Each structure stands twice: as structure tokens, then as C-alpha cells.
C-alpha positions in Angstrom: 0.0 0.0 0.0 1.7 3.2 -1.2 0.8 6.8 -2.0 2.4 9.5 -4.1 0.5 12.5 -2.8 2.2 15.6 -1.4 2.5 16.2 2.3 4.5 14.7 5.2 6.1 11.4 4.4 4.3 8.4 6.0 6.3 5.3 6.9 4.9 2.0 8.1 7.3 0.1 10.3 5.5 -3.2 9.7 5.1 -6.4 11.8 8.0 -6.1 14.2 9.4 -9.2 15.9 8.4 -7.5 19.1 7.6 -3.9 20.1 7.5 -2.2 23.5 4.0 -0.7 23.0 0.5 -1.9 23.5 -1.7 -3.0 20.6 1.1 -2.5 18.1 2.0 -6.0 16.9 1.3 -4.9 13.4 3.7 -2.0 13.7 3.5 1.8 13.8 3.1 4.6 11.3 5.4 7.6 11.4 4.4 10.8 9.7 6.9 13.6 9.6 8.5 13.7 13.1 5.8 11.9 15.0 4.1 8.6 15.6 0.6 8.8 14.2 -0.8 5.3 14.4 -0.3 2.0 16.2 -1.5 -1.0 14.3 -2.8 -4.2 16.0 -1.7 -7.7 14.8 -3.0 -8.4 11.3 -4.1 -4.7 10.8 -3.3 -2.2 8.1 -2.7 1.6 8.3 -5.9 3.6 8.4 -4.7 5.7 5.4 -2.2 4.9 2.7 1.6 5.2 3.4 4.5 6.3 1.2 6.9 3.6 2.4 7.0 0.3 4.3 9.9 -1.1 6.4 9.7 -4.8 7.0 10.6 -5.0 10.7 10.1 -8.8 11.2 13.7 -9.1 12.3 13.6 -6.2 14.7 12.7 -5.6 18.3 11.4 -2.0 18.5 11.6 0.1 21.6 11.3 3.8 22.3 14.6 5.7 21.8 16.6 5.6 25.0 17.0 8.8 26.9 20.3 9.5 28.7 20.0 11.9 31.6 23.6 12.1 32.9 27.0 12.1 31.2 30.3 13.9 31.0 31.3 13.7 27.3 34.8 15.1 27.8 35.7 12.1 29.8 35.8 9.8 26.8 39.4 11.1 26.4 40.5 9.6 29.8 39.0 6.2 29.9 40.8 3.6 32.0 43.4 6.3 32.9 46.2 4.9 35.2 45.9 8.0 37.5 42.3 7.1 38.5 41.9 3.3 38.2 40.7 1.6 41.4 39.8 4.7 43.3 36.6 5.9 45.0 35.0 9.2 43.9 37.0 11.9 45.8 40.5 10.5 45.2 39.3 9.7 41.6 38.3 13.3 41.0 41.5 14.7 42.6 43.6 12.5 40.4 41.8 13.5 37.2 41.4 17.2 37.7 45.1 17.8 37.0 44.7 15.7 33.9 41.5 17.4 32.6 43.0 20.9 32.7 44.8 20.0 29.4 41.4 19.9 27.6 41.3 21.9 24.4 38.4 23.0 22.2 39.4 20.5 19.4 39.6 17.6 21.9 36.3 18.6 23.5 34.6 18.7 20.1 35.9 15.2 19.2 35.0 13.9 22.6 31.5 15.2 22.2 31.1 13.8 18.7 32.3 10.4 19.9 30.0 10.3 22.9 27.0 11.2 20.8 27.9 8.5 18.3 28.4 5.9 20.9 25.0 6.8 22.5 23.2 6.7 19.1 24.6 3.3 18.3 23.4 2.0 21.6 19.8 3.1 20.8 19.9 6.4 22.5 17.9 9.2 20.8 18.1 12.0 23.4 21.5 12.6 24.9 21.9 14.6 28.1 25.3 15.9 29.1 26.5 17.6 32.3 29.6 19.7 31.3 31.1 21.5 34.2 34.7 21.9 33.1 35.8 25.3 31.8 39.5 25.7 31.5 40.7 28.8 29.6 39.7 28.6 25.9 36.7 26.3 26.5 34.2 29.0 27.3 32.0 28.0 24.2 31.6 24.4 25.2 27.8 24.5 25.2 27.9 26.0 21.7 30.1 23.1 20.6 27.8 20.5 22.0 24.7 21.9 20.3 26.6 22.2 17.0 27.7 18.5 17.2 24.2 17.3 18.1 22.7 19.2 15.1 25.3 17.7 12.8 24.5 14.1 13.9 20.8 14.6 14.2 20.5 13.4 17.8 18.2 15.1 20.3 20.3 17.0 22.9 19.8 18.1 26.4 22.9 20.0 27.3 23.3 21.3 30.8 25.5 24.3 31.4 27.5 23.0 34.4 29.8 25.0 36.6 32.4 24.9 39.4 33.1 28.1 41.3 34.9 26.8 44.5 38.5 25.7 43.9 40.8 23.9 46.4 41.9 27.2 47.9 38.2 27.9 48.7 37.6 24.6 50.3 36.5 22.8 47.1 38.1 20.0 45.2 39.1 21.3 41.7 42.2 23.5 41.0 41.9 27.2 40.1 42.4 26.4 36.4 39.0 24.6 36.1 36.7 27.0 37.9 34.9 30.3 37.0 33.5 32.9 39.3 29.7 33.1 39.9 29.1 36.2 37.8 30.8 34.6 34.7 28.9 31.4 35.1 25.5 33.2 35.5 26.2 35.5 32.6 27.1 32.6 30.3 24.1 30.5 31.6 21.8 33.3 30.5 23.5 33.6 27.1 23.2 29.9 26.2 19.6 29.8 27.4 18.7 32.7 25.2 20.4 31.2 22.1 19.8 27.5 22.4 17.0 26.6 24.8 13.8 25.5 23.1 11.0 24.6 25.6 8.5 23.6 22.9 7.4 20.0 22.3 9.6 18.3 19.7 12.6 20.4 20.6 15.9 19.1 19.3 18.0 21.1 21.7 17.3 22.1 25.3 19.5 23.7 27.9 19.5 23.0 31.7 21.5 24.7 34.4 23.8 22.4 36.4 26.1 23.6 39.2 28.3 20.6 39.7 27.8 19.6 43.3 27.7 20.9 46.9 31.4 20.6 47.2 32.5 22.9 44.4 29.9 25.7 44.0 28.6 28.5 46.2 25.1 28.6 47.7 24.6 31.9 45.8 25.2 30.1 42.5 22.7 27.4 43.4 20.1 30.0 44.3 20.6 32.2 41.3 20.6 29.2 38.9 17.2 28.3 40.3 16.0 31.8 39.7 17.3 31.7 36.1 15.5 28.4 35.6 12.2 29.9 36.6 12.8 32.8 34.1 13.6 30.6 31.2 11.5 27.6 32.0 14.4 25.2 32.0 15.5 22.3 34.2 18.0 22.1 37.0 20.6 19.4 37.5 23.4 18.5 40.0 25.2 15.7 41.6 23.7 14.8 45.0 23.9 12.0 47.5 26.5 10.1 45.5 28.9 9.1 48.3 29.2 9.0 52.1 32.2 11.4 51.7 29.7 14.0 50.2 27.4 13.6 53.3 30.4 14.2 55.6 31.5 17.2 53.6 28.1 18.8 53.7 27.8 18.2 57.4 31.3 19.6 58.0 30.9 22.7 55.8 27.2 23.5 56.0 26.1 21.8 59.1 23.4 19.9 57.1 22.9 16.9 55.0 22.8 17.2 51.1 18.9 17.2 50.9 18.6 19.9 53.5 21.2 21.9 51.5 19.1 21.4 48.4 16.0 22.6 50.1 17.8 25.7 51.5 18.9 26.8 48.0 15.5 26.5 46.5 15.9 23.3 44.5 13.2 21.1 46.0 10.8 21.3 43.1 9.9 19.3 39.9 12.4 21.4 37.8 15.3 19.5 39.4 16.7 16.1 38.8 19.8 14.7 40.6 22.6 12.5 39.5 23.1 9.3 41.5 20.9 10.0 44.6 22.3 7.0 46.5 22.7 8.0 50.2 19.2 9.3 51.1 17.5 8.2 54.3 13.8 7.3 54.5 12.7 10.8 55.4 14.8 12.3 52.5 13.3 9.9 50.0 9.8 10.9 51.1 10.7 14.6 50.8 12.2 14.3 47.4 9.2 12.3 46.2 6.7 14.9 47.5 8.7 17.7 45.8 8.8 15.7 42.5 12.6 15.9 42.3 13.9 13.4 39.7 16.8 11.0 40.2 19.1 9.7 37.5 20.3 6.2 38.4 23.8 5.5 37.1 24.4 1.8 37.8 27.6 1.3 35.9 29.4 4.2 37.4 28.1 3.4 40.9 29.6 -0.1 40.6 32.8 1.2 39.1 33.5 3.7 41.8 31.8 1.5 44.5 29.6 4.5 45.5 26.6 2.5 46.6 23.1 1.4 45.6 20.5 3.9 44.5 17.1 3.4 46.2 15.3 3.4 42.9 12.1 1.6 44.0 11.6 3.6 47.1 12.2 6.9 45.2 9.8 6.0 42.5 7.2 4.9 45.0 7.6 8.2 46.8 6.9 10.2 43.6 10.3 10.9 42.2 10.8 10.3 38.5 13.6 7.8 38.1 15.7 7.7 34.9 19.0 6.2 33.7 22.4 7.7 32.8 25.7 6.2 31.6 27.6 8.9 33.6 31.1 10.0 32.6 33.1 7.8 30.4 36.0 7.8 32.8 33.8 6.4 35.6 31.9 4.0 33.3 34.4 3.6 30.5 31.5 3.2 28.1 28.8 5.5 26.6 26.4 2.6 26.0 23.0 3.2 27.5 21.6 -0.2 26.4 24.4 -1.7 28.5 23.3 0.5 31.3 19.8 -0.9 31.1 21.2 -4.4 31.7 23.4 -3.1 34.6 20.4 -1.4 36.1 18.4 -4.6 36.0 21.2 -6.7 37.6 22.2 -4.2 40.3 18.6 -3.6 41.3 17.7 -7.3 41.4 20.7 -7.7 43.7 19.3 -4.9 45.9 15.5 -5.8 45.8 15.3 -9.4 44.7 14.7 -11.2 41.4 10.9 -10.8 41.4 10.9 -7.1 42.3 12.6 -5.5 39.3 12.0 -6.7 35.7 13.5 -6.0 32.3 10.5 -3.9 31.7 11.2 -1.7 34.7 14.8 -1.2 33.5 13.6 -0.3 30.0 11.0 2.1 31.5 13.6 3.9 33.5 15.7 4.4 30.4 12.8 5.7 28.3 9.7 7.2 30.0 11.4 7.7 33.4 14.3 9.5 31.9 12.0 11.7 29.8 10.1 12.6 33.0 13.4 13.7 34.6 13.9 16.0 31.7 10.3 17.3 31.9 9.4 15.9 28.5 6.1 14.3 27.7 6.8 14.2 23.9 9.4 11.4 24.0 9.9 8.2 25.9 7.0 6.1 24.7 5.6 4.6 21.5 2.2 6.2 21.2 0.3 8.5 18.9 1.4 12.1 19.1 4.8 11.4 20.5 8.0 12.1 18.7 9.2 9.3 16.4 12.3 8.4 18.4 12.9 4.7 18.0 15.6 2.1 18.4 15.4 -1.2 16.4 17.5 -4.2 17.4 18.1 -7.5 15.7 18.6 -10.7 17.6 21.0 -12.3 15.0 24.1 -12.6 17.2 25.0 -15.8 18.9 24.3 -14.3 22.3 20.5 -14.3 21.4 20.3 -17.8 20.0 17.7 -19.8 21.9 16.0 -16.6 23.4 12.2 -16.9 23.6 11.0 -13.5 24.8 12.5 -10.9 22.4 12.1 -7.9 24.7 13.5 -9.7 27.7 16.4 -11.0 25.5 17.5 -7.4 24.7 18.2 -6.9 28.4 19.1 -10.4 29.7 21.2 -11.5 26.7 23.1 -8.2 26.6 22.1 -6.2 23.5 24.5 -3.3 23.1 24.2 -2.1 19.5 21.1 -1.1 17.6 20.6 -2.0 13.9 18.5 1.1 13.2 17.9 4.3 15.2 15.3 7.0 14.3 15.3 10.5 15.7 12.4 12.8 14.9 11.3 10.6 12.1 14.7 10.4 10.4 17.0 7.4 10.3 20.3 8.3 12.0 21.6 4.7 12.2 21.2 2.2 9.4 22.6 -1.3 9.5 24.5 -0.5 12.6 26.3 2.5 11.2 25.7 6.2 11.9 24.5 8.0 8.8 27.1 10.2 7.2 29.9 9.6 9.8 33.2 7.8 9.3 33.6 6.0 12.7 37.1 4.7 11.8 38.3 8.2 11.2 36.7 9.5 14.3 38.3 6.7 16.4 41.7 7.5 15.0 41.5 11.3 15.6 40.0 11.0 19.0 42.5 8.3 20.1 45.5 10.3 18.9 44.4 13.4 20.8 43.7 11.4 23.9 47.3 10.0 23.8 48.9 13.3 23.0 47.0 15.4 25.6 46.4 13.0 28.4 48.8 10.1 27.9 51.2 9.1 30.7 54.3 8.4 28.6 
């Protein structure tokens, strides 16, 4: 069934092997940038289509949504200075490495991270960039440019650090900016790049890094800016016991009390990690609608602890997933993160409490909720056509009986096709219009030259 009339292109993704959507065994119809129809088993589109894709080999899921990352860290994966360290020593070891970051290296790190995420089935990529050595003042501009070139949906948070080691913080002077500079640039990038409308391809959030490297003034004024520009707020919070001890020593209060004092206990905010919250704090965060990005791979790598995902979600907090920085994960693969989330949370709560569908939901609808978006994260009419299609042709899937469960339990890690806003951005496992071999060579050479130990 085809048509040749003018108007938005209509594509029928027909008869998938499996699909994470109700009443859609016959597939879905994409028109322009959106999903316009779900088709039951044996059904046909209600109106003619221009093109049909046979999806009988594909498991179709909503595009994954990454809610926490540090793209620049792709340049320092498995770095000898930081291997086998917990968070604070890990940070101190790498701060003196990261101050060598250049605009060229940052651009390639961003391109590589976006590409890795796309290949893993991620269609909306969030990054928390807080590192601003001299010369890298336009980092947000670079990240938006690279996202537009690749066609991935971007949620870039303008991060910041304003307390150096001389002020009682952790980073050296070379990596911090003063509050006024940070706030001025935050307003600049919000005016230029932030699009609060449904279907937006680029959005900006404000993300002072953490309680131990920014001022309370910066936290408060970032919250005020977020109200003015209708944007989200993001920070690290509750990641380690060391952070709890730091907040008690410096502020005389625990991290959640600090968050409330600076005006962040509201649905605009979502937190990275959120591990070390007590029962009262979980309830308070839930009542306030504060989201939490669970980063299972990073939490295991740094041995930071176990996020209380089920309790937070039951209390009312949106729970999403993030890969976190590539130097504390050493991968930018969100589908791998889905599997790690399932395994770690089963270890925490029991085999019957957390299912593969829960882990997939955290990485899609839950992550979208953290970002305040209702236009992505599910396969249903009216939502953006952000889709990840996986095949089960590898040996790891042989003998698998439930295709959706197999994606998670058997360890899917690379999508065959990825669609963002109705356009294919990955076809046959390769990003459209990008030479991954050349990218690997350039990125690797810069990593060795700038951050190598020899």
C-alpha cells in the first residue's frame, strides 16, 4: 500500500518481531517527526503510506534517553591515574589531567560520545559539562553544533564549578569560574539555544556541579534563572558518604537539607546518583517531584553505593538512567546501562521485584520525565518518532524466547537502526554520514597526545 501524494512522508514500520508498545504487533506509522498510528496484529494503516519497512527481524523500543553524562571524559577512559579509586580520590587524580582539555579535543569527545550513544539506541543525549579551562568557554555551543550535525536530540546542561581547592572545594583554580561569569554565560546559552517547545531538538539546563564545588549563591541564582527561562536544574547529589560528611562539616546539614535551602526542592530539578538518602529524605524528594538519574555502571565502578530506585519511584520521584562520565563508566552505551540497572537492582531488591520492563521504562519514560518531557519516551500517537530497532541475529541471542527480555538479559548493546524525529540516524548498525574509523583515529590520537602518561 503506497501513495504518491504531497505532504508529510508516511512510513509504516511493519510487523516487528516485538515492540514495547500496547496494541502494536502490526507496527506503527510515522508521519513527519511523529508517531501517528499504532497497528494491531493483522491490521493495516488507516490511510495509505509512502513507504514500508519490514521489521520482522527487529525488536522495536522507544529511543533511550540518557540523563547524565560527561562527554569530555571519553578522552581519559581507563586512565592509570584514576583506576581503582573511589570518587573523591578519583576526582583529585583527574582534575590535574583534565586541565589540558582543548576545544578541538572537546569537540571530538562530544562527537564520539553522541555517536556511541546513538549506536546503543539512545535518541536523546543529556550531558553535564562543568569543566571550563581557559579557551573552552564556548563548550555548550560546541555540544549543540555537534548534536545538530549528527541529528541526535540533545539536552545540554551548562554546568559549573566556582569553588577551587583554595576555597575549600576539590578542583584546581584552572578549572573554575566565578559566579558572575557562570551566571552570565548561563543566560547567554539559554537565550540562544533553549527550546522549551514540544519536539525540541536542543534544550538547555543549568547544572552547578555539586555541593562541594559551587557556592550557595550560584545554586540559588541558577534556580531563579531556571524559573525565568522555563528550564530544568541538575546537579550531583547523594553520590557518596564522603559527600554527606563534607556537607555536614561545611554547611552543618545533609545534602537534601542543603538542596531545600537553596530552592531546588521542586519538579524542575533532577539529581545524578541519589544514593545516600534516608527514608525521610526519600519521602521529601518524592513529595517535591525531584527526579533522580540512576547511574548503575558508574556506581559499581566507583563502588559508590546502591540507588534506592524503587523507594524513590514509589515516593513520587521520576527515576531515569544515565551512563555517567566515560571515565567512571568507560563506556557510553545506554543499552548496556539498562542491563546493569536490572542486575544491580535485582541484587538490591530481589529477582521478582525488578523486571527487564522496569529497567527499560527507567531508560525511556522515566528519563523523559526527569527532563520534563512528555513528547518522548513512549511509543504512542502524538509522541516524537524516536525509535531504536535491534536485531537478535548474534550468537548471544540464540535460543532466546522472549525478544524484549532478550534485549536486556542477553546483553544487546548495538542497535541496527535508530530513528530520531522521524529520520534514520543509524542504518545497518552504522551512523548515517559519519566515518567512525576516522573519528576513532583522531579521538584516540588526541587522547594519547594530551592525556597520555608516557
